mmJSON file of the N, C-alpha and C atoms, coordinates in Angstrom:
{"data_MODEL":{"atom_site":{
"group_PDB":["ATOM","ATOM","ATOM","ATOM","ATOM","ATOM","ATOM","ATOM","ATOM","ATOM","ATOM","ATOM","ATOM","ATOM","ATOM","ATOM","ATOM","ATOM","ATOM","ATOM","ATOM","ATOM","ATOM","ATOM","ATOM","ATOM","ATOM","ATOM","ATOM","ATOM","ATOM","ATOM","ATOM","ATOM","ATOM","ATOM","ATOM","ATOM","ATOM","ATOM","ATOM","ATOM","ATOM","ATOM","ATOM","ATOM","ATOM","ATOM","ATOM","ATOM","ATOM","ATOM","ATOM","ATOM","ATOM","ATOM","ATOM","ATOM","ATOM","ATOM","ATOM","ATOM","ATOM","ATOM","ATOM","ATOM","ATOM","ATOM","ATOM","ATOM","ATOM","ATOM","ATOM","ATOM","ATOM","ATOM","ATOM","ATOM","ATOM","ATOM","ATOM","ATOM","ATOM","ATOM","ATOM","ATOM","ATOM","ATOM","ATOM","ATOM","ATOM","ATOM","ATOM","ATOM","ATOM","ATOM","ATOM","ATOM","ATOM","ATOM","ATOM","ATOM","ATOM","ATOM","ATOM","ATOM","ATOM","ATOM","ATOM","ATOM","ATOM","ATOM","ATOM","ATOM","ATOM","ATOM","ATOM","ATOM","ATOM","ATOM","ATOM","ATOM","ATOM","ATOM","ATOM","ATOM","ATOM","ATOM","ATOM","ATOM","ATOM","ATOM","ATOM","ATOM","ATOM","ATOM","ATOM","ATOM","ATOM","ATOM","ATOM","ATOM","ATOM","ATOM","ATOM","ATOM","ATOM","ATOM","ATOM","ATOM","ATOM","ATOM","ATOM","ATOM","ATOM","ATOM","ATOM","ATOM","ATOM","ATOM","ATOM","ATOM","ATOM","ATOM","ATOM","ATOM","ATOM","ATOM","ATOM","ATOM","ATOM","ATOM","ATOM","ATOM","ATOM","ATOM","ATOM","ATOM","ATOM","ATOM","ATOM","ATOM","ATOM","ATOM","ATOM","ATOM","ATOM","ATOM","ATOM","ATOM","ATOM","ATOM","ATOM","ATOM","ATOM","ATOM","ATOM","ATOM","ATOM","ATOM","ATOM","ATOM","ATOM","ATOM","ATOM","ATOM","ATOM","ATOM","ATOM","ATOM","ATOM","ATOM","ATOM","ATOM","ATOM","ATOM","ATOM","ATOM","ATOM","ATOM","ATOM","ATOM"],
"id":[1,2,3,4,5,6,7,8,9,10,11,12,13,14,15,16,17,18,19,20,21,22,23,24,25,26,27,28,29,30,31,32,33,34,35,36,37,38,39,40,41,42,43,44,45,46,47,48,49,50,51,52,53,54,55,56,57,58,59,60,61,62,63,64,65,66,67,68,69,70,71,72,73,74,75,76,77,78,79,80,81,82,83,84,85,86,87,88,89,90,91,92,93,94,95,96,97,98,99,100,101,102,103,104,105,106,107,108,109,110,111,112,113,114,115,116,117,118,119,120,121,122,123,124,125,126,127,128,129,130,131,132,133,134,135,136,137,138,139,140,141,142,143,144,145,146,147,148,149,150,151,152,153,154,155,156,157,158,159,160,161,162,163,164,165,166,167,168,169,170,171,172,173,174,175,176,177,178,179,180,181,182,183,184,185,186,187,188,189,190,191,192,193,194,195,196,197,198,199,200,201,202,203,204,205,206,207,208,209,210,211,212,213,214,215,216,217,218,219,220,221,222],
"type_symbol":["N","C","C","N","C","C","N","C","C","N","C","C","N","C","C","N","C","C","N","C","C","N","C","C","N","C","C","N","C","C","N","C","C","N","C","C","N","C","C","N","C","C","N","C","C","N","C","C","N","C","C","N","C","C","N","C","C","N","C","C","N","C","C","N","C","C","N","C","C","N","C","C","N","C","C","N","C","C","N","C","C","N","C","C","N","C","C","N","C","C","N","C","C","N","C","C","N","C","C","N","C","C","N","C","C","N","C","C","N","C","C","N","C","C","N","C","C","N","C","C","N","C","C","N","C","C","N","C","C","N","C","C","N","C","C","N","C","C","N","C","C","N","C","C","N","C","C","N","C","C","N","C","C","N","C","C","N","C","C","N","C","C","N","C","C","N","C","C","N","C","C","N","C","C","N","C","C","N","C","C","N","C","C","N","C","C","N","C","C","N","C","C","N","C","C","N","C","C","N","C","C","N","C","C","N","C","C","N","C","C","N","C","C","N","C","C","N","C","C","N","C","C"],
"label_atom_id":["N","CA","C","N","CA","C","N","CA","C","N","CA","C","N","CA","C","N","CA","C","N","CA","C","N","CA","C","N","CA","C","N","CA","C","N","CA","C","N","CA","C","N","CA","C","N","CA","C","N","CA","C","N","CA","C","N","CA","C","N","CA","C","N","CA","C","N","CA","C","N","CA","C","N","CA","C","N","CA","C","N","CA","C","N","CA","C","N","CA","C","N","CA","C","N","CA","C","N","CA","C","N","CA","C","N","CA","C","N","CA","C","N","CA","C","N","CA","C","N","CA","C","N","CA","C","N","CA","C","N","CA","C","N","CA","C","N","CA","C","N","CA","C","N","CA","C","N","CA","C","N","CA","C","N","CA","C","N","CA","C","N","CA","C","N","CA","C","N","CA","C","N","CA","C","N","CA","C","N","CA","C","N","CA","C","N","CA","C","N","CA","C","N","CA","C","N","CA","C","N","CA","C","N","CA","C","N","CA","C","N","CA","C","N","CA","C","N","CA","C","N","CA","C","N","CA","C","N","CA","C","N","CA","C","N","CA","C","N","CA","C","N","CA","C","N","CA","C","N","CA","C","N","CA","C","N","CA","C"],
"label_alt_id":[null,null,null,null,null,null,null,null,null,null,null,null,null,null,null,null,null,null,null,null,null,null,null,null,null,null,null,null,null,null,null,null,null,null,null,null,null,null,null,null,null,null,null,null,null,null,null,null,null,null,null,null,null,null,null,null,null,null,null,null,null,null,null,null,null,null,null,null,null,null,null,null,null,null,null,null,null,null,null,null,null,null,null,null,null,null,null,null,null,null,null,null,null,null,null,null,null,null,null,null,null,null,null,null,null,null,null,null,null,null,null,null,null,null,null,null,null,null,null,null,null,null,null,null,null,null,null,null,null,null,null,null,null,null,null,null,null,null,null,null,null,null,null,null,null,null,null,null,null,null,null,null,null,null,null,null,null,null,null,null,null,null,null,null,null,null,null,null,null,null,null,null,null,null,null,null,null,null,null,null,null,null,null,null,null,null,null,null,null,null,null,null,null,null,null,null,null,null,null,null,null,null,null,null,null,null,null,null,null,null,null,null,null,null,null,null,null,null,null,null,null,null],
"label_comp_id":["UNK","UNK","UNK","UNK","UNK","UNK","UNK","UNK","UNK","UNK","UNK","UNK","UNK","UNK","UNK","UNK","UNK","UNK","UNK","UNK","UNK","UNK","UNK","UNK","UNK","UNK","UNK","UNK","UNK","UNK","UNK","UNK","UNK","UNK","UNK","UNK","UNK","UNK","UNK","UNK","UNK","UNK","UNK","UNK","UNK","UNK","UNK","UNK","UNK","UNK","UNK","UNK","UNK","UNK","UNK","UNK","UNK","UNK","UNK","UNK","UNK","UNK","UNK","UNK","UNK","UNK","UNK","UNK","UNK","UNK","UNK","UNK","UNK","UNK","UNK","UNK","UNK","UNK","UNK","UNK","UNK","UNK","UNK","UNK","UNK","UNK","UNK","UNK","UNK","UNK","UNK","UNK","UNK","UNK","UNK","UNK","UNK","UNK","UNK","UNK","UNK","UNK","UNK","UNK","UNK","UNK","UNK","UNK","UNK","UNK","UNK","UNK","UNK","UNK","UNK","UNK","UNK","UNK","UNK","UNK","UNK","UNK","UNK","UNK","UNK","UNK","UNK","UNK","UNK","UNK","UNK","UNK","UNK","UNK","UNK","UNK","UNK","UNK","UNK","UNK","UNK","UNK","UNK","UNK","UNK","UNK","UNK","UNK","UNK","UNK","UNK","UNK","UNK","UNK","UNK","UNK","UNK","UNK","UNK","UNK","UNK","UNK","UNK","UNK","UNK","UNK","UNK","UNK","UNK","UNK","UNK","UNK","UNK","UNK","UNK","UNK","UNK","UNK","UNK","UNK","UNK","UNK","UNK","UNK","UNK","UNK","UNK","UNK","UNK","UNK","UNK","UNK","UNK","UNK","UNK","UNK","UNK","UNK","UNK","UNK","UNK","UNK","UNK","UNK","UNK","UNK","UNK","UNK","UNK","UNK","UNK","UNK","UNK","UNK","UNK","UNK","UNK","UNK","UNK","UNK","UNK","UNK"],
"label_asym_id":["A","A","A","A","A","A","A","A","A","A","A","A","A","A","A","A","A","A","A","A","A","A","A","A","A","A","A","A","A","A","A","A","A","A","A","A","A","A","A","A","A","A","A","A","A","A","A","A","A","A","A","A","A","A","A","A","A","A","A","A","A","A","A","A","A","A","A","A","A","A","A","A","A","A","A","A","A","A","A","A","A","A","A","A","A","A","A","A","A","A","A","A","A","A","A","A","A","A","A","A","A","A","A","A","A","A","A","A","A","A","A","A","A","A","A","A","A","A","A","A","A","A","A","A","A","A","A","A","A","A","A","A","A","A","A","A","A","A","A","A","A","A","A","A","A","A","A","A","A","A","A","A","A","A","A","A","A","A","A","A","A","A","A","A","A","A","A","A","A","A","A","A","A","A","A","A","A","A","A","A","A","A","A","A","A","A","A","A","A","A","A","A","A","A","A","A","A","A","A","A","A","A","A","A","A","A","A","A","A","A","A","A","A","A","A","A","A","A","A","A","A","A"],
"label_entity_id":["1","1","1","1","1","1","1","1","1","1","1","1","1","1","1","1","1","1","1","1","1","1","1","1","1","1","1","1","1","1","1","1","1","1","1","1","1","1","1","1","1","1","1","1","1","1","1","1","1","1","1","1","1","1","1","1","1","1","1","1","1","1","1","1","1","1","1","1","1","1","1","1","1","1","1","1","1","1","1","1","1","1","1","1","1","1","1","1","1","1","1","1","1","1","1","1","1","1","1","1","1","1","1","1","1","1","1","1","1","1","1","1","1","1","1","1","1","1","1","1","1","1","1","1","1","1","1","1","1","1","1","1","1","1","1","1","1","1","1","1","1","1","1","1","1","1","1","1","1","1","1","1","1","1","1","1","1","1","1","1","1","1","1","1","1","1","1","1","1","1","1","1","1","1","1","1","1","1","1","1","1","1","1","1","1","1","1","1","1","1","1","1","1","1","1","1","1","1","1","1","1","1","1","1","1","1","1","1","1","1","1","1","1","1","1","1","1","1","1","1","1","1"],
"label_seq_id":[1,1,1,2,2,2,3,3,3,4,4,4,5,5,5,6,6,6,7,7,7,8,8,8,9,9,9,10,10,10,11,11,11,12,12,12,13,13,13,14,14,14,15,15,15,16,16,16,17,17,17,18,18,18,19,19,19,20,20,20,21,21,21,22,22,22,23,23,23,24,24,24,25,25,25,26,26,26,27,27,27,28,28,28,29,29,29,30,30,30,31,31,31,32,32,32,33,33,33,34,34,34,35,35,35,36,36,36,37,37,37,38,38,38,39,39,39,40,40,40,41,41,41,42,42,42,43,43,43,44,44,44,45,45,45,46,46,46,47,47,47,48,48,48,49,49,49,50,50,50,51,51,51,52,52,52,53,53,53,54,54,54,55,55,55,56,56,56,57,57,57,58,58,58,59,59,59,60,60,60,61,61,61,62,62,62,63,63,63,64,64,64,65,65,65,66,66,66,67,67,67,68,68,68,69,69,69,70,70,70,71,71,71,72,72,72,73,73,73,74,74,74],
"pdbx_PDB_ins_code":[null,null,null,null,null,null,null,null,null,null,null,null,null,null,null,null,null,null,null,null,null,null,null,null,null,null,null,null,null,null,null,null,null,null,null,null,null,null,null,null,null,null,null,null,null,null,null,null,null,null,null,null,null,null,null,null,null,null,null,null,null,null,null,null,null,null,null,null,null,null,null,null,null,null,null,null,null,null,null,null,null,null,null,null,null,null,null,null,null,null,null,null,null,null,null,null,null,null,null,null,null,null,null,null,null,null,null,null,null,null,null,null,null,null,null,null,null,null,null,null,null,null,null,null,null,null,null,null,null,null,null,null,null,null,null,null,null,null,null,null,null,null,null,null,null,null,null,null,null,null,null,null,null,null,null,null,null,null,null,null,null,null,null,null,null,null,null,null,null,null,null,null,null,null,null,null,null,null,null,null,null,null,null,null,null,null,null,null,null,null,null,null,null,null,null,null,null,null,null,null,null,null,null,null,null,null,null,null,null,null,null,null,null,null,null,null,null,null,null,null,null,null],
"Cartn_x":[0.825,0.0,0.868,1.936,2.815,3.504,3.953,4.636,3.684,2.439,1.452,1.145,1.013,0.746,1.926,3.137,4.33,4.41,4.106,4.14,3.092,1.913,0.845,1.245,1.822,2.258,3.347,4.266,5.344,4.78,3.808,3.188,2.473,1.759,1.055,2.045,3.115,4.138,4.792,5.043,5.611,4.695,3.401,2.432,2.388,2.444,2.44,3.709,4.846,6.121,6.11,5.539,5.444,4.572,3.416,2.528,3.241,3.937,4.636,5.716,6.467,7.496,6.869,5.746,5.051,4.577,4.063,3.559,4.697,5.819,6.97,7.464,7.475,7.848,6.892,5.61,4.604,4.809,5.1,5.353,6.516,7.562,8.745,8.466,7.831,7.555,6.597,5.693,4.695,5.327,6.535,7.22,7.025,6.574,6.33,7.637,8.742,10.05,10.754,10.788,11.395,12.37,13.25,14.205,13.464,13.987,13.355,13.212,12.057,11.807,11.305,11.28,10.789,9.321,8.493,7.06,6.796,5.967,5.6,4.143,3.632,2.224,1.32,0.02,-0.902,-0.811,-1.005,-0.912,-1.82,-2.95,-3.869,-3.213,-2.403,-1.761,-0.783,0.016,1.002,0.326,-0.678,-1.377,-2.027,-2.616,-3.282,-2.274,-1.124,-0.097,0.494,0.731,1.254,0.306,-0.979,-1.978,-1.87,-1.673,-1.513,-0.231,0.855,2.125,1.962,1.313,1.1,0.279,-0.768,-1.62,-0.836,-0.031,0.73,1.86,2.437,3.436,2.797,1.595,0.868,0.553,0.106,-0.182,1.072,2.188,3.443,3.881,3.744,4.106,3.255,1.961,1.075,1.486,1.798,2.205,3.531,4.474,5.758,5.583,4.724,4.446,3.826,2.881,2.238,3.235,4.114,5.117,6.08,6.458,7.37,6.701,5.407,4.672,4.526,4.491,4.3,5.617,6.706,8.03,8.458,8.928,9.368,10.587,10.661,11.773,12.653,13.36,14.229,15.674],
"Cartn_y":[-1.191,0.0,1.253,1.293,2.446,2.708,1.631,1.792,2.33,1.861,2.337,3.812,4.204,5.611,6.476,5.982,6.741,6.895,5.83,5.884,6.859,6.831,7.746,9.191,9.411,10.754,11.255,10.363,10.732,11.099,10.33,10.62,11.967,12.243,13.521,14.682,14.495,15.527,15.767,14.701,14.829,15.585,15.31,16.009,17.492,17.802,19.206,19.902,19.236,19.816,20.082,19.17,19.348,20.549,20.655,21.809,23.106,23.091,24.283,24.707,23.757,24.061,24.662,24.113,24.647,26.084,26.321,27.652,28.677,28.304,29.21,29.496,28.465,28.662,29.607,29.434,30.312,31.747,31.914,33.239,33.915,33.144,33.691,33.968,32.998,33.157,34.303,34.564,35.616,36.993,37.065,38.346,39.007,38.235,38.801,39.141,38.556,38.88,39.735,41.022,41.945,42.863,43.426,44.374,45.64,46.32,47.579,48.534,49.134,50.088,49.473,48.134,47.451,47.108,47.509,47.24,45.747,45.241,43.827,43.666,42.462,42.205,42.877,42.891,43.478,42.732,43.428,42.8,41.575,41.575,40.443,39.15,39.226,38.023,37.451,38.293,37.818,37.423,38.175,37.888,36.522,36.135,34.833,33.692,33.829,32.792,32.775,33.95,34.003,33.334,33.513,32.89,31.364,30.826,29.381,28.902,29.675,29.315,29.277,30.276,30.323,29.129,28.793,27.669,26.361,26.168,24.927,24.868,25.998,25.991,25.6,26.086,25.702,24.211,23.721,22.29,21.471,21.909,21.174,21.135,22.239,22.271,21.273,21.217,20.264,18.834,18.564,17.223,16.823,17.743,17.441,17.168,17.926,17.703,16.327,15.969,14.658,13.542,13.738,12.718,12.53,13.621,13.529,12.789,12.972,12.335,10.83,10.394,8.975,8.247,8.975,8.381,7.519,6.299,5.441,6.046,5.857,6.407,5.28,4.624,3.533,3.828],
"Cartn_z":[0.0,0.0,0.0,0.804,0.859,-0.464,-1.121,-2.411,-3.468,-3.451,-4.426,-4.198,-2.933,-2.617,-3.03,-2.792,-3.178,-4.688,-5.423,-6.885,-7.411,-6.809,-7.22,-6.923,-5.738,-5.372,-6.299,-6.668,-7.582,-8.947,-9.414,-10.711,-10.683,-9.596,-9.48,-9.429,-8.676,-8.581,-9.936,-10.668,-12.008,-12.949,-12.859,-13.712,-13.377,-12.077,-11.667,-12.144,-12.016,-12.463,-13.963,-14.724,-16.18,-16.515,-15.849,-16.069,-15.715,-14.59,-14.128,-15.123,-15.624,-16.619,-17.877,-18.306,-19.483,-19.233,-18.028,-17.704,-17.639,-17.044,-16.998,-18.42,-19.27,-20.672,-21.369,-21.115,-21.72,-21.239,-19.962,-19.395,-20.12,-20.352,-21.032,-22.501,-23.178,-24.612,-24.893,-23.962,-24.155,-24.09,-23.554,-23.443,-22.1,-21.117,-19.789,-19.074,-19.536,-18.972,-20.017,-19.754,-20.719,-19.991,-20.738,-20.178,-19.743,-18.745,-18.327,-19.506,-19.593,-20.663,-21.953,-22.047,-23.241,-23.017,-23.945,-23.824,-23.942,-23.074,-23.093,-23.463,-23.277,-23.582,-22.548,-22.809,-21.848,-20.499,-19.392,-18.079,-17.915,-18.599,-18.483,-18.944,-19.975,-20.515,-19.501,-18.905,-17.932,-16.626,-16.231,-14.976,-14.972,-16.092,-16.165,-16.004,-16.65,-16.549,-15.142,-14.564,-13.197,-12.209,-12.419,-11.544,-11.621,-12.83,-12.995,-12.317,-12.468,-11.85,-10.325,-9.768,-8.325,-7.859,-8.594,-8.208,-8.245,-9.274,-9.371,-8.348,-7.981,-6.912,-5.581,-5.33,-4.112,-4.143,-5.295,-5.442,-5.216,-5.784,-5.637,-4.168,-3.476,-2.053,-1.265,-1.548,-0.883,-1.203,-2.468,-2.875,-2.228,-2.128,-1.499,-0.004,0.645,2.059,2.268,1.398,1.493,1.232,0.26,-0.058,1.111,1.76,2.909,4.067,4.217,5.307,5.098,3.838,3.554,3.329,3.363,3.111,4.303,4.026,5.125,5.823,7.124,7.902,8.419,7.519,7.966,7.779],
"occupancy":[1.0,1.0,1.0,1.0,1.0,1.0,1.0,1.0,1.0,1.0,1.0,1.0,1.0,1.0,1.0,1.0,1.0,1.0,1.0,1.0,1.0,1.0,1.0,1.0,1.0,1.0,1.0,1.0,1.0,1.0,1.0,1.0,1.0,1.0,1.0,1.0,1.0,1.0,1.0,1.0,1.0,1.0,1.0,1.0,1.0,1.0,1.0,1.0,1.0,1.0,1.0,1.0,1.0,1.0,1.0,1.0,1.0,1.0,1.0,1.0,1.0,1.0,1.0,1.0,1.0,1.0,1.0,1.0,1.0,1.0,1.0,1.0,1.0,1.0,1.0,1.0,1.0,1.0,1.0,1.0,1.0,1.0,1.0,1.0,1.0,1.0,1.0,1.0,1.0,1.0,1.0,1.0,1.0,1.0,1.0,1.0,1.0,1.0,1.0,1.0,1.0,1.0,1.0,1.0,1.0,1.0,1.0,1.0,1.0,1.0,1.0,1.0,1.0,1.0,1.0,1.0,1.0,1.0,1.0,1.0,1.0,1.0,1.0,1.0,1.0,1.0,1.0,1.0,1.0,1.0,1.0,1.0,1.0,1.0,1.0,1.0,1.0,1.0,1.0,1.0,1.0,1.0,1.0,1.0,1.0,1.0,1.0,1.0,1.0,1.0,1.0,1.0,1.0,1.0,1.0,1.0,1.0,1.0,1.0,1.0,1.0,1.0,1.0,1.0,1.0,1.0,1.0,1.0,1.0,1.0,1.0,1.0,1.0,1.0,1.0,1.0,1.0,1.0,1.0,1.0,1.0,1.0,1.0,1.0,1.0,1.0,1.0,1.0,1.0,1.0,1.0,1.0,1.0,1.0,1.0,1.0,1.0,1.0,1.0,1.0,1.0,1.0,1.0,1.0,1.0,1.0,1.0,1.0,1.0,1.0,1.0,1.0,1.0,1.0,1.0,1.0,1.0,1.0,1.0,1.0,1.0,1.0],
"B_iso_or_equiv":[0.0,0.0,0.0,0.0,0.0,0.0,0.0,0.0,0.0,0.0,0.0,0.0,0.0,0.0,0.0,0.0,0.0,0.0,0.0,0.0,0.0,0.0,0.0,0.0,0.0,0.0,0.0,0.0,0.0,0.0,0.0,0.0,0.0,0.0,0.0,0.0,0.0,0.0,0.0,0.0,0.0,0.0,0.0,0.0,0.0,0.0,0.0,0.0,0.0,0.0,0.0,0.0,0.0,0.0,0.0,0.0,0.0,0.0,0.0,0.0,0.0,0.0,0.0,0.0,0.0,0.0,0.0,0.0,0.0,0.0,0.0,0.0,0.0,0.0,0.0,0.0,0.0,0.0,0.0,0.0,0.0,0.0,0.0,0.0,0.0,0.0,0.0,0.0,0.0,0.0,0.0,0.0,0.0,0.0,0.0,0.0,0.0,0.0,0.0,0.0,0.0,0.0,0.0,0.0,0.0,0.0,0.0,0.0,0.0,0.0,0.0,0.0,0.0,0.0,0.0,0.0,0.0,0.0,0.0,0.0,0.0,0.0,0.0,0.0,0.0,0.0,0.0,0.0,0.0,0.0,0.0,0.0,0.0,0.0,0.0,0.0,0.0,0.0,0.0,0.0,0.0,0.0,0.0,0.0,0.0,0.0,0.0,0.0,0.0,0.0,0.0,0.0,0.0,0.0,0.0,0.0,0.0,0.0,0.0,0.0,0.0,0.0,0.0,0.0,0.0,0.0,0.0,0.0,0.0,0.0,0.0,0.0,0.0,0.0,0.0,0.0,0.0,0.0,0.0,0.0,0.0,0.0,0.0,0.0,0.0,0.0,0.0,0.0,0.0,0.0,0.0,0.0,0.0,0.0,0.0,0.0,0.0,0.0,0.0,0.0,0.0,0.0,0.0,0.0,0.0,0.0,0.0,0.0,0.0,0.0,0.0,0.0,0.0,0.0,0.0,0.0,0.0,0.0,0.0,0.0,0.0,0.0],
"pdbx_formal_charge":[null,null,null,null,null,null,null,null,null,null,null,null,null,null,null,null,null,null,null,null,null,null,null,null,null,null,null,null,null,null,null,null,null,null,null,null,null,null,null,null,null,null,null,null,null,null,null,null,null,null,null,null,null,null,null,null,null,null,null,null,null,null,null,null,null,null,null,null,null,null,null,null,null,null,null,null,null,null,null,null,null,null,null,null,null,null,null,null,null,null,null,null,null,null,null,null,null,null,null,null,null,null,null,null,null,null,null,null,null,null,null,null,null,null,null,null,null,null,null,null,null,null,null,null,null,null,null,null,null,null,null,null,null,null,null,null,null,null,null,null,null,null,null,null,null,null,null,null,null,null,null,null,null,null,null,null,null,null,null,null,null,null,null,null,null,null,null,null,null,null,null,null,null,null,null,null,null,null,null,null,null,null,null,null,null,null,null,null,null,null,null,null,null,null,null,null,null,null,null,null,null,null,null,null,null,null,null,null,null,null,null,null,null,null,null,null,null,null,null,null,null,null],
"auth_seq_id":[1,1,1,2,2,2,3,3,3,4,4,4,5,5,5,6,6,6,7,7,7,8,8,8,9,9,9,10,10,10,11,11,11,12,12,12,13,13,13,14,14,14,15,15,15,16,16,16,17,17,17,18,18,18,19,19,19,20,20,20,21,21,21,22,22,22,23,23,23,24,24,24,25,25,25,26,26,26,27,27,27,28,28,28,29,29,29,30,30,30,31,31,31,32,32,32,33,33,33,34,34,34,35,35,35,36,36,36,37,37,37,38,38,38,39,39,39,40,40,40,41,41,41,42,42,42,43,43,43,44,44,44,45,45,45,46,46,46,47,47,47,48,48,48,49,49,49,50,50,50,51,51,51,52,52,52,53,53,53,54,54,54,55,55,55,56,56,56,57,57,57,58,58,58,59,59,59,60,60,60,61,61,61,62,62,62,63,63,63,64,64,64,65,65,65,66,66,66,67,67,67,68,68,68,69,69,69,70,70,70,71,71,71,72,72,72,73,73,73,74,74,74],
"auth_comp_id":["UNK","UNK","UNK","UNK","UNK","UNK","UNK","UNK","UNK","UNK","UNK","UNK","UNK","UNK","UNK","UNK","UNK","UNK","UNK","UNK","UNK","UNK","UNK","UNK","UNK","UNK","UNK","UNK","UNK","UNK","UNK","UNK","UNK","UNK","UNK","UNK","UNK","UNK","UNK","UNK","UNK","UNK","UNK","UNK","UNK","UNK","UNK","UNK","UNK","UNK","UNK","UNK","UNK","UNK","UNK","UNK","UNK","UNK","UNK","UNK","UNK","UNK","UNK","UNK","UNK","UNK","UNK","UNK","UNK","UNK","UNK","UNK","UNK","UNK","UNK","UNK","UNK","UNK","UNK","UNK","UNK","UNK","UNK","UNK","UNK","UNK","UNK","UNK","UNK","UNK","UNK","UNK","UNK","UNK","UNK","UNK","UNK","UNK","UNK","UNK","UNK","UNK","UNK","UNK","UNK","UNK","UNK","UNK","UNK","UNK","UNK","UNK","UNK","UNK","UNK","UNK","UNK","UNK","UNK","UNK","UNK","UNK","UNK","UNK","UNK","UNK","UNK","UNK","UNK","UNK","UNK","UNK","UNK","UNK","UNK","UNK","UNK","UNK","UNK","UNK","UNK","UNK","UNK","UNK","UNK","UNK","UNK","UNK","UNK","UNK","UNK","UNK","UNK","UNK","UNK","UNK","UNK","UNK","UNK","UNK","UNK","UNK","UNK","UNK","UNK","UNK","UNK","UNK","UNK","UNK","UNK","UNK","UNK","UNK","UNK","UNK","UNK","UNK","UNK","UNK","UNK","UNK","UNK","UNK","UNK","UNK","UNK","UNK","UNK","UNK","UNK","UNK","UNK","UNK","UNK","UNK","UNK","UNK","UNK","UNK","UNK","UNK","UNK","UNK","UNK","UNK","UNK","UNK","UNK","UNK","UNK","UNK","UNK","UNK","UNK","UNK","UNK","UNK","UNK","UNK","UNK","UNK"],
"auth_asym_id":["A","A","A","A","A","A","A","A","A","A","A","A","A","A","A","A","A","A","A","A","A","A","A","A","A","A","A","A","A","A","A","A","A","A","A","A","A","A","A","A","A","A","A","A","A","A","A","A","A","A","A","A","A","A","A","A","A","A","A","A","A","A","A","A","A","A","A","A","A","A","A","A","A","A","A","A","A","A","A","A","A","A","A","A","A","A","A","A","A","A","A","A","A","A","A","A","A","A","A","A","A","A","A","A","A","A","A","A","A","A","A","A","A","A","A","A","A","A","A","A","A","A","A","A","A","A","A","A","A","A","A","A","A","A","A","A","A","A","A","A","A","A","A","A","A","A","A","A","A","A","A","A","A","A","A","A","A","A","A","A","A","A","A","A","A","A","A","A","A","A","A","A","A","A","A","A","A","A","A","A","A","A","A","A","A","A","A","A","A","A","A","A","A","A","A","A","A","A","A","A","A","A","A","A","A","A","A","A","A","A","A","A","A","A","A","A","A","A","A","A","A","A"],
"auth_atom_id":["N","CA","C","N","CA","C","N","CA","C","N","CA","C","N","CA","C","N","CA","C","N","CA","C","N","CA","C","N","CA","C","N","CA","C","N","CA","C","N","CA","C","N","CA","C","N","CA","C","N","CA","C","N","CA","C","N","CA","C","N","CA","C","N","CA","C","N","CA","C","N","CA","C","N","CA","C","N","CA","C","N","CA","C","N","CA","C","N","CA","C","N","CA","C","N","CA","C","N","CA","C","N","CA","C","N","CA","C","N","CA","C","N","CA","C","N","CA","C","N","CA","C","N","CA","C","N","CA","C","N","CA","C","N","CA","C","N","CA","C","N","CA","C","N","CA","C","N","CA","C","N","CA","C","N","CA","C","N","CA","C","N","CA","C","N","CA","C","N","CA","C","N","CA","C","N","CA","C","N","CA","C","N","CA","C","N","CA","C","N","CA","C","N","CA","C","N","CA","C","N","CA","C","N","CA","C","N","CA","C","N","CA","C","N","CA","C","N","CA","C","N","CA","C","N","CA","C","N","CA","C","N","CA","C","N","CA","C","N","CA","C","N","CA","C","N","CA","C","N","CA","C","N","CA","C","N","CA","C"],
"pdbx_PDB_model_num":[1,1,1,1,1,1,1,1,1,1,1,1,1,1,1,1,1,1,1,1,1,1,1,1,1,1,1,1,1,1,1,1,1,1,1,1,1,1,1,1,1,1,1,1,1,1,1,1,1,1,1,1,1,1,1,1,1,1,1,1,1,1,1,1,1,1,1,1,1,1,1,1,1,1,1,1,1,1,1,1,1,1,1,1,1,1,1,1,1,1,1,1,1,1,1,1,1,1,1,1,1,1,1,1,1,1,1,1,1,1,1,1,1,1,1,1,1,1,1,1,1,1,1,1,1,1,1,1,1,1,1,1,1,1,1,1,1,1,1,1,1,1,1,1,1,1,1,1,1,1,1,1,1,1,1,1,1,1,1,1,1,1,1,1,1,1,1,1,1,1,1,1,1,1,1,1,1,1,1,1,1,1,1,1,1,1,1,1,1,1,1,1,1,1,1,1,1,1,1,1,1,1,1,1,1,1,1,1,1,1,1,1,1,1,1,1,1,1,1,1,1,1]
}}}
């Protein structure tokens, strides 16, 4: 049972990490990271992606906490 839960947690964490990487890439590709004085996209475009990044970071923190709690201590 512990191994199955760990495998499931690892898979969920991997899926979250993949989503997060995609979102950070989208943030960069959209032009949300620009040099000072360089016009970027409208704030709505960057804000929506930042919101997704924040949500997935919160999810990842929860998943890591759960994984640490189920990890065997031998």
